[in-house]
C-alpha distance (Angstrom), angle and dihedral (degrees) to the residues before:
residue distance angle dihedral
X1 . . .
X2 3.86 . .
X3 3.82 127.3 .
X4 3.79 118.8 -143.3
X5 3.75 134.8 158.3
X6 3.82 132.8 -106.0
X7 3.82 89.9 -128.4
X8 3.77 91.2 56.9
X9 3.75 93.4 46.0
X10 3.79 92.9 49.7
X11 3.74 89.9 50.3
X12 3.88 91.1 53.3
X13 3.81 90.3 50.2
X14 3.84 95.0 44.9
X15 3.78 92.6 76.1
X16 3.73 93.7 52.9
X17 3.92 107.9 46.2
X18 40.68 74.6 -98.6
X19 4.15 168.0 -166.5
X20 3.79 93.0 -6.6
X21 3.75 107.1 -82.3
X22 3.78 126.8 -177.4
X23 3.72 116.9 -121.4
X24 3.71 119.3 -97.4
X25 3.76 115.4 -113.5
X26 3.78 115.9 -96.5
X27 3.91 127.1 -162.4
X28 3.78 117.3 -97.5
X29 3.63 117.2 -103.8
X30 3.92 108.9 -123.2
X31 3.78 91.5 -162.4
X32 3.79 93.8 61.8
X33 3.84 114.7 78.8
X34 3.81 120.4 -156.7
X35 3.76 116.3 -95.0
X36 3.87 131.4 -167.5
X37 3.67 116.7 -104.9
X38 3.85 113.8 -130.1
X39 3.82 116.2 -120.8
X40 3.84 88.5 -124.8
X41 3.78 90.1 61.4
X42 3.79 92.3 49.5
X43 3.75 90.0 51.4
X44 3.81 91.0 48.2
X45 3.83 91.6 52.5
X46 3.82 88.2 49.3
X47 3.87 92.5 52.5
X48 3.85 89.6 48.0
X49 3.81 91.0 51.3
X50 3.80 88.2 61.8
X51 3.82 99.6 36.1
X52 3.77 121.3 105.3
X53 3.82 100.1 -176.3
X54 3.82 90.5 112.0
X55 3.72 92.8 52.0
X56 3.75 91.6 49.4
X57 3.80 91.6 52.0
X58 3.84 96.0 51.1
X59 3.77 90.8 41.1
X60 3.80 90.5 52.5
X61 3.74 96.6 43.4
X62 3.89 94.0 49.4
X63 3.76 94.3 42.2
X64 3.74 103.2 39.7
X65 3.87 98.7 37.6
X66 3.85 106.2 11.1
X67 3.78 121.7 -174.1
X68 3.85 113.7 18.6
X69 3.87 110.6 -163.2
X70 3.75 115.2 -171.1
X71 3.84 114.4 -88.6
X72 3.82 92.8 7.4
X73 3.72 129.4 129.0
X74 3.76 87.5 -113.2
X75 3.82 91.5 60.0
X76 3.82 89.0 52.6
X77 3.97 88.2 53.3
X78 3.77 87.6 48.6
X79 3.79 92.5 55.5
X80 3.84 89.5 50.0
X81 3.75 89.8 48.6
X82 3.89 93.0 48.3
X83 3.80 92.3 51.5
X84 3.78 92.6 52.8
X85 3.83 92.3 44.6
X86 3.68 95.0 49.8
X87 3.75 94.3 45.6
X88 3.80 88.3 51.3
X89 3.75 90.2 54.6
X90 3.85 89.9 56.6
X91 3.74 101.4 -106.9
X92 3.80 119.0 156.1
X93 3.84 128.8 -129.1
X94 3.79 93.8 17.1
X95 3.82 108.4 179.1
X96 3.86 144.4 132.5
X97 3.71 123.2 -107.1
X98 3.88 103.2 -156.9
X99 3.77 129.6 -149.1
X100 3.75 134.6 156.0
X101 3.78 130.7 -109.0
X102 3.85 137.5 -164.4
X103 3.81 103.3 -107.3
X104 3.75 127.2 -148.0
X105 3.80 122.1 -170.7
X106 3.79 131.8 -158.2
X107 3.80 120.6 -130.6
X108 3.88 133.8 175.0
X109 3.76 111.3 -30.2
X110 3.75 133.6 -176.1
X111 3.75 141.7 153.1
X112 3.88 131.4 -166.8
X113 3.80 137.3 176.8
X114 3.79 106.7 -122.3
X115 3.86 100.2 -179.4
X116 2.91 144.8 62.6
X117 3.83 82.5 16.0
X118 3.78 133.7 -16.7
X119 3.93 116.6 -96.0
X120 3.79 128.6 158.5
X121 3.86 116.7 -130.1
X122 3.87 133.0 -156.1
X123 3.77 108.8 -122.3
X124 3.80 140.5 168.4
X125 3.80 128.0 -165.0
X126 3.69 117.7 -117.1
X127 3.82 116.5 -123.8
X128 3.77 111.3 -90.8
X129 3.73 91.9 23.1
X130 3.78 115.3 150.6
X131 3.76 116.9 -127.8
X132 3.77 124.4 -105.0
X133 3.77 119.0 -117.4
X134 3.83 112.0 -84.1
X135 3.80 108.2 -73.4
X136 3.85 91.1 24.9
X137 3.74 133.7 -108.8
X138 3.87 127.8 -64.8
X139 3.78 109.8 -164.5
X140 3.91 141.3 137.2
X141 3.72 115.0 -96.5
X142 3.77 129.3 -122.2
X143 3.80 109.1 -142.9
X144 3.83 123.6 -142.9
X145 3.80 120.4 179.8
X146 3.84 90.6 -154.4
X147 3.71 143.9 9.1
X148 3.75 89.3 -107.0
X149 3.86 89.4 59.0
X150 3.72 88.6 53.2
X151 3.87 89.0 55.8
X152 3.79 89.3 55.9
X153 3.81 93.9 59.0
X154 3.87 111.0 104.5
X155 3.81 123.9 -120.0
X156 3.77 112.4 -79.8
X157 3.92 94.8 14.1
X158 3.81 93.0 114.7
X159 3.83 98.2 50.7
X160 3.83 108.2 138.1
X161 3.79 94.3 13.2
X162 3.68 142.9 101.9
X163 3.83 111.6 -128.5
X164 3.77 118.5 -135.6
X165 3.70 119.9 -164.2
X166 3.82 116.3 -173.1
X167 3.80 109.5 -178.5
X168 3.82 113.4 151.7
X169 3.74 128.1 -134.8
X170 3.79 122.5 -142.0
X171 3.91 124.6 -154.9
X172 3.79 116.9 -103.9
X173 3.71 128.4 179.2
X174 3.82 94.6 -125.0
X175 3.84 95.5 40.8
X176 3.77 93.1 -120.7
X177 3.89 93.4 138.4
X178 3.77 88.6 69.6
X179 3.74 91.1 66.9
X180 3.72 95.0 47.3
X181 3.86 100.1 41.7
X182 3.81 94.4 31.3
X183 3.83 90.3 75.0
X184 3.81 87.2 84.8
X185 3.83 87.3 66.3
X186 3.75 99.4 29.7
X187 3.81 97.2 53.4
X188 3.91 106.7 -2.7
X189 3.86 94.2 95.2
X190 3.80 92.9 49.3
X191 3.93 90.1 49.1
X192 3.79 91.5 46.5
X193 3.74 91.2 52.1
X194 3.87 91.6 48.6
X195 3.83 84.1 58.6
X196 3.74 96.0 51.3
X197 3.80 101.7 -101.5
X198 3.77 116.6 161.5
X199 3.86 88.7 -146.7
X200 3.75 143.6 -20.5
X201 3.78 137.8 -133.2
X202 3.74 123.4 -170.2
X203 3.79 134.3 -167.4
X204 3.88 102.9 -103.9
X205 3.78 114.4 -92.4
X206 3.81 94.6 -119.3
X207 3.85 141.9 105.8
X208 3.81 98.3 -127.5
X209 3.78 131.2 96.4
X210 3.81 99.4 -140.6
X211 3.78 140.6 110.2
X212 3.79 93.7 -107.2
X213 3.87 110.4 108.3
X214 3.74 120.9 -138.3
X215 3.92 114.5 -132.0
X216 3.74 125.6 -165.9
X217 3.77 138.1 143.7
X218 3.75 128.6 -67.6
X219 3.74 126.3 -160.6
X220 3.83 122.1 -142.8
X221 3.83 113.9 -152.8
X222 3.85 117.6 -116.2
X223 3.76 108.7 -81.7
X224 3.76 94.7 23.0
X225 3.80 116.6 115.8
X226 3.78 107.3 -132.3
X227 3.88 115.8 -118.3
X228 3.73 131.0 -162.6
X229 3.84 109.8 -73.5
X230 3.69 131.5 -177.9
X231 3.80 144.8 163.1
X232 3.73 123.7 -124.3
X233 3.83 120.6 -145.6
X234 3.93 108.4 -98.0
X235 3.88 89.1 -115.4
X236 3.78 91.6 53.1
X237 3.79 96.0 43.7
X238 3.86 89.8 51.5
X239 3.73 87.7 51.9
X240 3.78 95.4 47.6
X241 3.91 87.6 49.6
X242 3.80 88.1 55.5
X243 3.75 91.2 51.5
X244 3.73 90.2 51.6
X245 3.81 92.3 51.8
X246 3.75 90.4 56.0
X247 3.79 85.5 75.6
X248 3.81 99.6 -122.9
X249 3.70 124.9 121.8
X250 3.90 112.0 -93.5
X251 3.69 122.0 -147.8
X252 3.79 123.0 -165.8
X253 3.79 131.2 -162.0
X254 3.91 110.9 -152.8
X255 3.85 126.8 -176.6
X256 3.82 120.3 180.0
X257 3.80 118.9 166.5
X258 3.83 92.6 -172.3
X259 3.79 121.9 146.1
X260 3.81 146.0 -176.7
X261 3.82 113.0 -121.7
X262 3.74 100.9 -169.6
X263 3.82 125.4 -124.2
X264 3.76 118.8 -12.4
X265 3.83 134.6 175.0
X266 3.81 122.7 -86.2
X267 3.68 134.6 151.4
X268 3.93 150.2 179.4
X269 3.72 117.9 -102.9
X270 3.75 108.8 -141.8
X271 3.82 131.5 -165.2
X272 3.81 133.8 167.5
X273 3.76 147.0 -153.5
X274 3.82 98.3 -154.7
X275 3.89 117.6 -130.4
X276 3.83 128.9 -150.1
X277 3.75 96.4 -124.5
X278 3.84 116.0 53.9
X279 3.85 89.6 -178.6
X280 3.86 92.1 61.1
X281 3.83 92.0 70.8
X282 3.80 138.8 -111.3
X283 3.77 121.8 -79.4
X284 3.81 105.9 -137.7
X285 3.80 116.6 -158.3
X286 3.78 135.9 153.3
X287 3.81 146.7 94.2
X288 3.70 137.3 -117.8
X289 3.75 125.6 -69.7
X290 3.84 96.7 -160.0
X291 3.79 124.4 85.7
X292 3.73 141.3 179.1
X293 3.73 119.1 -93.6
X294 3.78 105.4 -118.0
X295 3.86 98.3 72.9
X296 3.87 131.7 21.1
X297 3.82 96.0 -96.8
X298 3.76 98.0 -112.9
X299 3.77 102.0 143.5
X300 3.81 92.0 24.0
X301 2.81 97.3 75.2
X302 3.79 117.6 -45.1
X303 3.79 87.6 91.0
X304 3.80 90.8 55.7
X305 3.73 98.2 52.6
X306 3.76 88.7 43.0
X307 3.92 95.5 50.8
X308 3.81 94.7 47.2
X309 3.83 94.8 43.7
X310 3.87 91.5 47.5
X311 3.80 91.7 47.9
X312 3.83 92.6 50.4
X313 3.93 89.4 45.0
X314 3.87 90.4 56.0
X315 3.90 92.5 46.3
X316 3.84 88.8 46.8
X317 3.92 88.3 57.0
X318 3.81 90.6 53.8
X319 3.87 93.3 69.0
X320 3.81 139.1 -99.3
X321 3.78 119.4 -22.9
X322 3.69 135.4 -164.8
X323 3.77 100.4 -117.0
X324 3.79 129.1 48.7
X325 3.70 113.4 -113.5
X326 3.80 111.4 -146.3
X327 3.79 119.7 -161.5
X328 3.87 112.7 -160.2
X329 3.79 124.5 -173.8
X330 3.77 98.9 -162.9
X331 3.77 115.7 -139.9
X332 3.83 99.7 -148.2
X333 3.84 125.2 30.7
X334 3.75 104.1 125.8
X335 3.80 102.8 62.8
X336 3.86 104.8 34.7
X337 3.83 110.3 -26.3
X338 3.75 92.1 -103.0
X339 3.74 92.3 152.6
X340 3.72 94.7 62.1
X341 3.85 91.4 42.6
X342 3.84 91.1 51.4
X343 3.81 91.4 48.1
X344 3.81 90.5 52.1
X345 3.76 94.4 48.4
X346 3.85 90.1 51.7
X347 3.82 97.0 41.8
X348 3.79 106.1 29.3
X349 3.88 94.5 112.4
X350 3.81 94.4 46.6
X351 3.83 115.9 95.9
X352 3.77 112.8 -105.5
X353 3.76 123.4 -168.8
X354 3.85 96.1 -172.8
X355 3.78 143.6 -2.1
X356 3.87 122.7 -158.1
X357 3.75 138.7 149.3
X358 3.85 140.8 -169.7
X359 3.82 112.9 -133.0
X360 3.83 111.7 139.0
X361 3.82 102.1 84.2
X362 3.86 127.1 -96.0
X363 3.81 105.6 -65.0
X364 3.82 121.0 122.5
X365 3.80 121.2 -63.7
X366 3.71 106.4 -120.3
X367 3.88 105.3 169.2
X368 3.78 139.1 23.5
X369 3.78 130.5 -162.0
X370 3.71 132.5 -166.9
X371 3.77 139.2 -151.7
X372 3.77 105.2 -175.6
X373 3.74 135.9 154.5
X374 3.83 115.7 -95.8
X375 3.71 88.6 -110.4
X376 3.77 90.2 63.7
X377 3.89 97.1 49.0
X378 3.89 92.9 116.3
X379 3.81 88.8 62.7
X380 3.85 91.8 70.2
X381 3.87 99.9 64.2
X382 3.87 89.2 49.5
X383 3.79 88.4 51.5
X384 3.73 91.5 46.6
X385 3.83 96.1 50.8
X386 3.81 95.7 43.8
X387 3.98 96.0 43.5
X388 3.83 86.8 44.5
X389 3.83 89.2 69.6
X390 3.83 84.9 61.8
X391 3.79 95.5 49.7
X392 3.78 93.3 -101.8
X393 3.86 117.5 140.8
X394 3.71 128.3 -158.6
X395 3.79 109.7 -117.4
X396 3.82 130.5 -164.4
X397 3.68 95.7 -127.7
X398 3.71 121.0 120.6
X399 3.72 120.9 -108.0
X400 3.80 115.8 -94.2
X401 3.70 96.3 -176.7
X402 3.76 97.0 -166.6
X403 3.82 133.2 -110.6
X404 3.81 96.7 -70.5
X405 3.80 97.9 52.8
X406 3.89 99.9 29.6
X407 3.86 91.3 94.1
X408 3.83 90.4 59.5
X409 3.87 91.7 42.1
X410 3.81 86.2 52.3
X411 3.75 89.0 57.3
X412 3.78 90.6 56.5
X413 3.88 101.9 -95.9
X414 3.72 112.2 151.0
X415 3.87 117.3 -107.6
X416 3.79 143.3 -154.2
X417 3.76 124.9 -167.4
X418 3.85 122.6 -155.8
X419 3.77 103.0 -164.1
X420 3.85 117.1 -151.8
X421 3.71 124.3 -159.2
X422 3.84 109.6 -90.0
X423 3.82 97.3 -170.4
X424 3.80 91.0 111.3
X425 3.78 101.9 22.2
X426 3.76 99.5 86.9
X427 3.70 93.7 49.4
X428 3.81 87.8 74.3
X429 3.89 104.4 18.3
X430 3.82 110.3 131.3
X431 3.86 94.5 -5.9
X432 3.79 133.7 112.7
X433 3.92 84.8 -100.7
X434 3.76 91.6 71.9
X435 3.80 92.6 108.0
X436 3.80 138.2 130.7
X437 3.80 96.0 -94.4
X438 3.80 89.1 67.8
X439 3.86 89.6 70.6
X440 3.75 119.5 91.9
X441 3.89 104.3 -149.6
X442 3.76 92.2 -150.5
X443 3.74 93.9 55.6
X444 3.81 89.8 43.3
X445 3.78 89.1 58.2
X446 3.82 90.9 49.9
X447 3.80 86.7 56.1
X448 3.83 91.5 52.0
X449 3.73 91.2 49.3
X450 3.81 92.7 52.3
X451 3.78 91.4 48.1
X452 3.83 92.4 47.1
X453 3.71 88.4 49.6
X454 3.80 93.4 55.1
X455 3.77 93.7 43.2
X456 3.79 92.6 51.7
X457 3.76 94.1 49.9
X458 3.81 98.8 44.1
X459 3.85 94.4 38.3
X460 3.76 90.4 64.8
X461 3.79 102.5 26.5
X462 3.80 111.9 133.0
X463 3.87 92.3 -148.0
X464 3.79 121.9 100.0
X465 3.78 107.5 -102.9
X466 3.80 96.3 174.8
X467 3.76 97.1 68.6
X468 3.81 119.5 106.6
X469 3.81 112.3 -74.8
X470 3.87 115.7 -107.2
């Protein structure tokens, strides 16, 4: 999972044409009138509640392929696996749409406190990190309690030092703390480099208290020379912070043998449930096939590709529908969102009725949001009534979409968010703990039921969904 912004995505396109937790209560929407729920939808939800297609997909992907770093040989095997699995499920037009991605590779990594007393630390390099010199760096640290404190450091003040940023992330149901605290990872290394730092370590962007570090990509601003950048496990970062507060100088040894490999092949895997009315627009759904290398990519985002494919498979079995449902397993999300950008470049002129993705694990969907054209306003109460049967409320929050579909949303395509509980997600996000056993099959089935409900309603909605959004 990677957060980006619509403005950034639009700029990129311009140049080319959880323990189970009950949902928190949300206020009722006065502008959404009750609507009856068709018996066919209730039957579809019941089938989904007993269907284990999604679990079989994510179990197969994580077991037979495992971690799928961008541009790697394993990502190529994952595409082959995905084509075979989607064909076996009976989808039509299954194919790969290739593109190339800049590829970064992790090597040997270690970190140790040298003074005031030796202690080994658990560390993971951040994507796009530069390597340390052979043998590593041994330097004093400059401590910052938060990313904002780092920004207050004057230029040149970190020369000859390793910056250490220790802001903490708290769990939130909607995952919003990832966006706020994640700045230490997204932009912290670039800002430390601007101030002369030889390297940077951050407290992992995660809500756990363990010795498993959270990796993830970092972006160096144009003109900024990349420096070694790594995440400490939350437990080790807390310990390092306690050492700093003892008032004695703290010296760190950091070794990162991480490298850029240049451009390598990637690709989006595409499959369809053909509709009967091409002019009504395509429903684009999916998740990302790539993953970080530390775990097996179960919650991020094996679950997302499994949920959306399983939902489309259920709807496919219910008979022909007006709109084509296009399932896309995006090839690169983690290191730059290149899969979503490539899809938008290839399909920008094709009418789309909706774009939506699943990329926040596998815990229960608790809220949905819509950004639809005015002409499609009657769709909302139908969604609210049917999703309400699954404990999903309609929220007033604007649609985020997600990195994979943001490029299509930026082009004006309508969007729907199905928000999952993120209370557990960031305990394991981008860590070695992102494995199949973190997925609760019952909550996974609730996700499939919610997605199948949305697809069934939108696929046959008589309203115009291709008009400009309000």
